[in-house]
N, C-alpha and C positions, 0 to 999 in steps of 0.2 A: 124273575122278573112276575110284577104281579099282571093281572089281564086288562085294568087300570094302562100298564105303559108297550103291552102285547105288540108286533107289529101288527098294523090293518090289513086287513088281504089287499090281494091285489088291483081288484075290482072299483076300491074305493078307491087309493092312491089313485088310482088311473085318472077318476074323472077331476080334475083341471079345477071345480064347482066343491068341491069332495072339502068339508071345514071341520081339522086337523083340529082343528081346537074345542070343538064340540067334546071331546074324547081327553082331552088330555092338554094342564098348558106348555109352551114352548121348554123343553124342560134348558133347552141350552141358553148360556148369555156370552157374548160375543164380544169384546176390548175388540175393537181396532185402531191401534195408535196409532194414529198421520200427523205428518207435514204437509201441510197445503201445498208447499214448495218441495219438493220432493219424486225425483218421475219416476220410480222405484213404486211407491204411494200409488201413484197414478198408472203403475204399469201395472199393482195386485187389482185393480177394478172388473175386470174382466173377470176374474177367476172367483172376485165374489158376490158376482151377480148371476156368473152359473150355478154355483154353490146355494146361494137362493129360491133361482129357480128351480136347480133337483130337492136343493132339501131343508126351504127355507119354513117346514112347518116344524120344523125340531129344533129352531134357536128365531134368537132373535140380536141384532147388531146396535152398537154403540159408536160410534167413534169418538174418540177419546184423540185432543193435538199433542201432541208432543211434539220431539225434532232437536234443529238447534234455533232454540229459542234464547238468544242470549246475553240480548237485548229486554226482556222483561224483566224489571225489575221498578222498582215507585219510578228513578225520574225516568223511566224511560216511556212507562206509563203515562205521567202525565207531562209530556211533552203535547206542548199545543199541534193543531191542527194545522198552523199555514206552516210551522217547522217541518212538516214528514209531508206536507204537497212540497216543496223545495225542492228537496230530494232526491223526489220523485221523478229527475227529466234521463233520465236514460230505464235501458233492461239490464237489472242483473245480470251477471252471466253463474254470479256462482252464491253464493250464501256471507263470503263476504262483504261480495259488494252493495250489500241486504242495510241499509240504515235498523231501517225496522220492520224484520222478517216478523216479529208477533203482530203484526197490521192483518195482513189478511186470514190470519188468528184469531185475533180477537171479531172479527166478520164472522168466521165461522157461527163463535159463540152468539152473536146478536143474532145471527140468521137461524138459531135454533129457539131461540124466546118465539119464534112464531112457528115454533112446531116440527117436529122430527121430520115431517116430510120437508118442509122446508127448507131447514138443515141440512139434506140429501141430495137436493139438485143444487144450493146457492154452491154443495163442495162440487156437486160435477161440473156446474158452470163455472167458476173459480181455476177448475182444473185444465180445462178443456182452453179456454184463455188464458191461460199457460202454455200451455204445452203443447197445443194446436193453433193458437193466433199469435205465440210468443211476444202478448203483453205484462207488464208491469202491475202483479194482480197484486200489491203496496200500495198504488196507485186509488186513490179515493175515486175518483172521477170512474177509473175501470171497475171498485169493489160496485160502484148505483150502478153501475150499463150494469151485470151479474146477476143485481141481485136483482133487475129488472126484469132479465131474461128468466130466472126464479119465477118471480111472479110472486114476489112476494108485497108485499103494506113498502111501500121508499120511504115513506116518512116516521112510519114506527120502528123499519130499518136505520134510521139516519140521527133517527135519537137514542138507540142504542147502541152503533158502532163504538163509540164508548164513553160506556156507563159505567160506573161503577157497580153493575150488575152484571154488564159482562168480562169488566174483568175476572172481577171473584170468579164465575164460569171458569176462567182459561185459567185462575191459579188453582181448582179445581181440580184440574184435569191434568194438570204439568207435578199437581201432589199426587196424581194417584199415578201417572207416572213412574216418578220417584218411589211411590211404597209399592208396583208390582214390580220393581228391577228394570224397568220396559229402559233402553240406551240406544237405539236402535230406529228406523224406521224405515218402511212400516214394521210392525209385530204387531201379532194377535193371538189374542190369550185367550182362551173356551172354560168355563165353568161348569158341572152338571147339577143345578141344583138339589137334583134329587139324589147325588151321593154325597159322602163327606171327605169326598181324595180334593187334593190340591189341583190347580189351575194349570192346564196345557198351555204353555206359553212358545210360537214359535215366531221366529224372530228373522225377515228379510224375505227375499222375494225364493216361492219357491213354485214348479210346477204346479197346474192341477188336483192330480192324483195324491201328491201327497196332505192338501189339505183338506179331500176328502176322507182320508187316513185315518186321519188326526180327530176327522169330526165324528167317524165312525167308533171311532178307540174312543170318542168322551160319552161317546152316547152306549157303552158298551152294546152295542144289536148292531148289524148288518140292514136296515134297512135301504124298499126299492127306491133308485132313483121318481119323483112327479114323473109325467110328459108334461115334457117342456110344448111352450107356447106355441101356436106360428107362428111363420117368420114376420109375416104382417101385420099382427096379433104384438109381437116385441117393440117394432118399430111403429105403433099408434101410441105404445105406453111413454116408450122411452125418447119418440121423438126428434132427436141424434143420437145415430151411434157413427164408429168408429169399422173396418172390416174389420179388422184384429179380434174389436169384442165380438163381433159376432159369430166370427172364428174360429172362438174360441168359444162359445155358448151351446151354439148348435155341432162343437165335432167334425168343421166341414174341413176342408184347406182352404188357403188366401184366394187361390184358381175361383175352387167351387164357387166359394163366399161370393167374389165379385162377381161371377156371370148372375149367379141367383138375384143379388141384386139391381143388375143392369137391369135383366127380366121384367121388377116393376118399375126400371124407369123407364124403360119403351111403354108402360102403363103409367107414366106419371103418377104412380103411387109414388114414386123417392123422387130427389133430383141429389145430384154428387155435389159437395158446398165447398167449390174453386177453391176460395182464399185462403182454409187449409193444408197444412201442412204434409197430414196424410193422408188414407181415405178416407173421408170423412161424409157421410149421406141424414140427407133429411126427409122425414117424412110428411108426406103436403098432403094421402089423405088418398079415399077408394072412391071411386066411382061410383 
């Protein structure tokens, strides 16, 4: 291990403002293969967030669309908007009832044209809309509301949604999934750019300890986790969170997490979102 690759002192790592990028480029590329309609992909998010909070200085994340997009072909992609909209009259309970499962996937690629951050925010919004609100994210109007909530440029998003650019980007994702032999979502593939070894593929949903172990193995070192942000700082960054997510990130029980959030609710810093199906909280701001 050379000097640039050696683990930094714990005093530097414990400083949230410390810029690790000054010393070494992030060595790990993490490809996260998702299907926006997959509940396990949604359940993976808290583990990814915790991994990024603790070890984000070592890796970059790229979301890649995969999953049961069997309707993705030249005929399906070219169906007009009117046909799509007339098909979305009820919420689908499974993939078989979705005529166009590729529409939210295509929307993610359209959001990606506005930047990586915009894409991540949009993915979160459509997952919340599907798994919290039980709305049909194959509906164009629903997707437009998600884009608005994610602070995207709506005019650009509408223009890009069914564009050839978005279609080609989605086809590239599906080709990458084929090349990496990804046939299950979620799947994470990690590569260390500093070594010649093949990547490590992890399919399915696993406990956080497994993801942490695999990351350390491919890093070939045992890094010290970064200090987690305060609860208020994290809420301010995410805006909307669920109890389970915070429980995973802060290693708290659900009961303890609820107690901490209720303290902030009493201070009018957060409010519970009553229409959500599971415990969900919205950041209001500090007094």
